[in-house]
N, C-alpha and C positions, 0 to 999 in steps of 0.2 A: 378347226378354226380356219386354217388357210385352204379351205376347200373351194369348190367351184363357185359357190355363192359369194364368198369373199372376193375371189379373183374377178368375177363379173362386176361386182360393186365398185372396186377400185379402178377397173378399166374404164368404166363409163364416167368417172368423175375427173374433172380437170384439176382439182386440188389435191389429188393423191400423188405420192412421190415414191421414190425408190425405197424409202423407209417404211412404207406400208406393204411392201411386196413379200410374198412367201419366201423368196430366196434370202432376203435380209433377215427375216425372222428365224429361218432355219439355221443360218450361220450363228446367230445369237444363241439359239438353243443348243447347238452342238458344242459351242465354245464354253458357255457359261452355265448352261442348264436352266436358263430362265424359261418359264412357260408362257407362251403368247395366249392372250385371251381378248375377246371382243365383247363389249357391252352394247346391246341394241334393244330397241323397243319393238323391232319387227318380229313377227311370229316365225317359228321354225319352218313353216310350210309356205312362206312368201318371200318374195325378193327383198333384199335388204334396202331399207330406206335411210338407215343411219348406222353408224358403227364407230365406237370409240375404241381404238386399239391400245392395248397395254401389254407389258410383260410383267408377270408375277415374279418377284424377287424375294428370296428368303435366305438370309445369312445371319450368323450370330452377332454380327456388328450392327446391321441395319434393321433387323427384324423382318417381318413380312410386309411387303409394300408393293404398290403398283406404280410403274413408270411408263410413260408414253412418249417415246420408246427409248430404251437404253442405247447409248452410243450413237443416237441420231441427233442431228442438229435441230430438227423440227419434225413434228408429226401432226398434221392438221386434223382437227376434229371433223369427221365426215358426216354430214347430215343434209338430206334433201330439203328438209324444213328447219330453218334456224330455230324455230320455237321448240324443237325437240332437244336442243342442247341443254337448257336449264333442267329439263325433266331428267335427262340421263345423268347430269351432274348431281342432281338430288339423290338419285339411286346410288351413285358412287359414295356420296357422303354418308348415306345410311350404312354402307358396308363398313366404313370407319367406325361409326357409332355403335355398330353391332360387334365390333372387335374382330372382324374378318382380317383387316389390315391395319397397320399402324398409321400409314398415311398414303396419299396418292400424289403423284406429280405429273402434270401434263405440259407438253412442249408445243403449243399451237403455233401456227404461222403468224406473221406480223399482222395479217388482216384480222386475226382473232386475238390480238394481244391485250385487249381490254376486256377480257372475258368475265372477270369478277365472279359473281354468284357466290360470295362468301369464301372464295379461295384467296390465299395470300400470295404475293409475289415471292418467288423463290430465288430466281436469278434473272439478270438482264444481260443480253449480248447484242452486238451489232451483227447484222446479216447482210452480206453483199451478193448482189446478182448482176450479171452482165447481160443486157439484151443483145440479141443477135440479128435484129431486123435490118441493120445497115449492111452495105456491101463490105466485103473483106478489106478493101482499100480504105474506106471511110473509117472502119473500125480501127484499123492499124494507126491511122493518123490521129485518132482520139487518145491513144496511149501516151503516157508521159514520155517526153523525148529522151531525157537522160536515163531515167530509171527503167524504162521498158524498151523503147525503140532501139536505143544504142546497144543495149545488152543483147537484143535479138540479132542485131547486125554482127556483134562481136562473136556470138555463138556460131553464126553461119560462117564467119571467116575462119574460125577454129576448126571447121569441119567436124563438129561433134557427131559421134555415131549415135544412132537412134534405134531402139528396139522396143517392141510392144507385144503384149500377150498376157498369158496367165500361167506360164510354165513354172515348174519348180525352180529352175535357174533364176528366173526373173523375181519370183517371190523371195528367194534367198538374197539376191542382190538388193532388192528393196529393203529387206529387214536389216541387213548390215548397215545400210545408210540410215535407217530409222533408229537403230541403236545409237549411232553417233549423234543424231539430231536430238533425240529425247534426253540423252545424257547432257548435252550442251545446255539444254533448257531446264535441267534439274527435274525431269519428269520420268516416270517409269514407262517402259515400252509395253504395248499390248502384246499378248502372247503370239508367237509365230503361228499357232494353230488358228487364230482368228483370221489371219489373212489367207491361210490355206482354205479355210471353210468359206470365206467370201468368194474366193476364186471358183470353188466347186459349186456353191449354191447359186451364185449370180450368173455363172456362165458368161456368155458373150455380152452381158450387160456391164461387166466390169473389165477394166483394162489397166494393166501395170505398164508404165512407160519409163524407160531408163535411158539416160544419156551417158555416154562414155567418152573418154579420151585415152588414146593409146591402150585400149583394152581395159581401162580402169573405170568402173562405174562412179560417176560423180554426183548424180542427182536422179531422183525417181519420184513419180507421183502416181496416185491411184485415182482414176475417174470412174464414175458409174453413170449409165444412161438409162433413162426411163421416160417413155413417151417423147415429149418435145424438149426435155431438159437433160443436160449433162452436168453432173455434180463432181466438183473437185473435192475429194474427201481427205486425202492424206498426201503430204509432201515431205521430202527429206533430202539431205545433201551432205556432201563432204566439204567442210569449210575451207579446206586447202585449195579448192578449185572454184570458189565462189566468183572469182573474177571472170570466169569463162561463161557465166550466165546459164548454167545447165538447167536450173528450174524454170527460168524465164523461157528458155528454148522449148521445154516440154509443155508448158502451159500454152504457148503459141501454137504448137503442133496440135494440142487438144482442141483449141478454139477453132483452128482451121478445119479440123475434122468435123466439129459440130456444125460449122457453116456448110460444109459439103453435104452433110446429112440432113440439112434443112431443119435443124433444131432451132428452137426459139429463145432458149435461155441457157446461160452458163452460170450455175450456182457455185459461188466461191465459199459458201459456208459461213459459220459463225466465228466471231472474234470476241475475246474478253474485252471489256471496256477499258481495262488498264493495260492494254497491249497496243500502244500507238504505232509501233513498227509494223505489226501485221495489218492493222487497219489502213495505214498509208500504202502498204504494198498492194492491197486489193484496190484501193482507190486510184492508184497509178494506172490501173487497167481501165479506168472509167466505170467501174462497177458502182451500182447505186446502193446506198446504205439505207437500211431500215432497222427497227428494233425487234428483237425476239425476246419475249417475256415468258419465263417459265412460271407456272402456278402450282401451288401445293395446298393440300388440306389434310389435317388442320393447319391453319396458317402459321401457328407458332410452335408446331411440334416437329417440323421437318428436320431430321437429323442431318447435319452437314457432312455427310459421308465423303462426298467428292473433295471438299476443301480439306477435311481431315486427312484423307489419303494423300493428297498432293503435298500438304505441308510436311507430313511424315516422310514422304519420299524425298522431297527436296533437301531435308536436313541430313539424309544419309546417302543419297544416291551418288553424289560426286565422290564419295570415299569408298564406295562398294567395289569390290573386284569385278571386272567386266564379265567374268564367267557367271556371276550371280545375278546380273541385271535381268535377264529374262525371267528368272524365278521370282524376282521382286514384282514384276508386272503380273505374273500369273496369280500371285497372292493378293495384290491390291485390287485389280480390276474386277475380280469376282464380287467385291463389295461396293464398287463404285458405279455400277450401272445406273 
């Protein structure tokens, strides 16, 4: 699937993202065993004209289903001719009716969020993107004075140490902070192997950034770069050091790097509609908000695996011994793709 034809197809399309790449798909396959598959109307002997990317998931909890794409904020439906979209969706719906799969879920970009065609809305999120066309100075002045600019200044006064890369040391530092953050939010952590596989499969497209004070890691983020976009995918921190602005400091370093590399966009990812704190945090950077609508077919059959898993986790996570938390993540995320 992720051969030369697929790589050439996504490279020539402006609407492809890091979530379409062979590296992202291979990390998913290694960690969770999901099989990537592309549906297309193009013949095997010709250049791809369209391609709908999915991962095939089969678990005892959710059954056999197609998701485009697990653990991705969005995965645009790629088609040179928009008229081919309903044709391919019709083919996918036939797979459901023929009992190949229980249901399908697609996560198109905001430009495709009114896709319809007999599918039902599964979930709705906000999606924030920061344009990078302005000068660095103008961009900085557009940030919220109290919530961003002053925290950047505070972090610089504190002389926070900065380290970046994909080493095992940085992966472990990130994961320790991730455990703290996920537990604080009542959520299970993804497996450590997921982040190791991302580092291995994405290579220099992925970067772990860690800020420290007196040798103690206090915040970490993971960014991924593809074409003209840098994506902020994961962030975590130690609440004891929030006053030092470690996460703000790291995001500013990432944005500065994106500007130096002449990237055009900083993707800050999706947010739940009922998470006003995260939404405000992203908008304090001047990021533009749009809607992400996920669609499913059949519209009334989609098992609510994600919500079930999170509710179950939240009810027991805070009382679970720390040593068992990674095992909880390994158990749940296999079903939650």
